[in-house]
C-alpha positions in Angstrom: -19.9 14.8 70.4 -19.0 11.1 70.0 -22.6 10.2 69.3 -22.5 12.2 66.1 -19.4 10.5 64.7 -19.8 7.7 62.2 -18.0 4.4 62.8 -15.2 3.3 60.5 -15.6 -0.4 60.1 -12.2 -2.2 60.2 -11.3 -5.9 59.6 -8.3 -7.0 61.7 -6.3 -10.2 61.4 -4.8 -12.0 64.4 -2.3 -14.2 62.5 -1.4 -17.1 64.8 1.7 -19.2 63.8 0.9 -22.9 64.1 4.2 -24.1 65.5 4.3 -21.9 68.6 1.1 -19.8 68.7 3.1 -16.6 68.2 1.1 -13.6 67.0 2.1 -11.4 64.0 2.3 -7.7 64.7 3.4 -4.9 62.3 4.0 -1.2 62.7 1.8 1.5 61.4 3.4 3.1 58.3 4.7 6.7 58.2 2.1 9.2 57.3 -0.7 7.5 59.1 -2.1 8.3 62.6 -0.1 6.5 65.3 2.8 5.9 62.9 5.3 3.5 64.4 2.8 1.9 66.8 2.5 -1.9 66.7 -0.8 -3.3 65.6 -2.4 -6.4 64.1 -2.7 -6.0 60.3 -5.9 -5.2 58.6 -7.8 -2.2 57.3 -11.1 -0.5 56.4 -14.0 -2.5 55.1 -15.1 -1.1 51.8 -18.8 -0.7 50.7 -20.2 -4.1 49.7 -17.4 -6.2 51.3 -17.8 -8.7 54.1 -15.3 -8.7 57.0 -13.6 -11.7 55.5 -13.4 -10.2 52.0 -11.9 -7.0 53.4 -9.4 -8.8 55.5 -8.3 -11.0 52.6 -7.8 -7.9 50.4 -6.0 -5.9 53.1 -3.6 -8.6 54.1 -2.7 -9.2 50.5 -2.2 -5.5 49.9 -0.2 -5.0 53.1 1.7 -8.2 53.6 1.5 -10.1 50.2 -0.2 -13.2 51.7 -3.4 -15.0 50.8 -5.3 -16.1 53.9 -7.4 -19.2 54.5 -10.8 -19.0 56.3 -11.3 -16.1 58.7 -14.3 -15.7 61.0 -15.0 -12.8 63.3 -14.0 -13.7 66.8 -14.7 -10.5 68.7 -15.9 -7.0 67.8 -14.7 -4.0 69.7 -15.0 -0.2 69.4 -12.3 2.4 70.0 -12.6 6.1 69.9 -9.3 7.6 68.6 -8.9 11.3 68.1 -8.8 10.8 64.3 -11.6 8.2 64.0 -14.3 6.2 65.8 -13.6 2.6 64.8 -15.4 -0.7 65.0 -12.8 -3.4 64.9 -13.8 -6.9 63.7 -11.1 -9.2 65.0 -10.5 -12.5 63.1 -8.2 -15.3 64.1 -6.2 -16.5 61.1 -4.3 -19.7 61.3 -3.7 -20.5 57.6 -2.1 -18.4 54.9 0.0 -18.8 51.8 2.9 -16.7 50.4 5.9 -15.0 51.7 5.5 -12.0 53.9 6.3 -8.7 52.1 6.1 -5.4 54.0 4.5 -3.5 51.2 3.9 -0.3 53.1 7.4 -0.1 54.6 6.3 -1.3 57.9 8.2 -3.6 60.3 6.8 -6.9 61.5 7.6 -9.4 64.2 6.2 -12.6 65.8 5.4 -12.1 69.4 4.4 -14.3 72.4 2.2 -13.0 75.2 3.0 -10.8 77.0 4.2 -8.7 74.1 7.7 -7.2 74.2 7.2 -4.6 71.5 5.9 -1.1 72.4 4.0 1.1 71.9 0.9 -1.0 70.9 -2.1 0.7 69.3 -4.6 1.3 72.2 -7.5 -0.4 70.3 -5.6 -3.8 70.5 -5.2 -3.8 74.3 -8.5 -5.5 75.1 -7.9 -8.2 72.5 -4.4 -8.9 73.9 -5.9 -9.3 77.4 -8.6 -11.8 76.0 -5.9 -13.7 74.1 -3.8 -14.0 77.3 -6.9 -15.1 79.3 -7.7 -17.8 76.7 -4.1 -19.1 77.0 -4.2 -19.0 80.8 -1.6 -16.2 81.0 -1.5 -12.9 82.9 -1.1 -9.9 80.6 1.2 -7.4 82.1 
């Protein structure tokens, strides 16, 4: 029964490259549900953390970067077989450091519509909103 499941709170970073508005996606590491699917980086919010604190920690742990300011842009929910997640989507336009794929994941910069597949299902509504904001059709 979905009503009895507890949400897992997740901070997600939509990293937007300044020179061309490309979006950073990375693959889910081996050993995790949906391994190999493309996603926006981020992770679980730990007890006592704000969304921004969790995102800052997760992006440093996963990618080796330090982000600038991050504010929640949208919040969505997705019911995966392994977890009911509440996703706090933050646009990030400033960061420092060189990208390091610390979990063995792949990464790529993408324009809309994306050319990488498969994409984690929870990201699909956000991709549509991003395309709408940019006046593009998402196919």
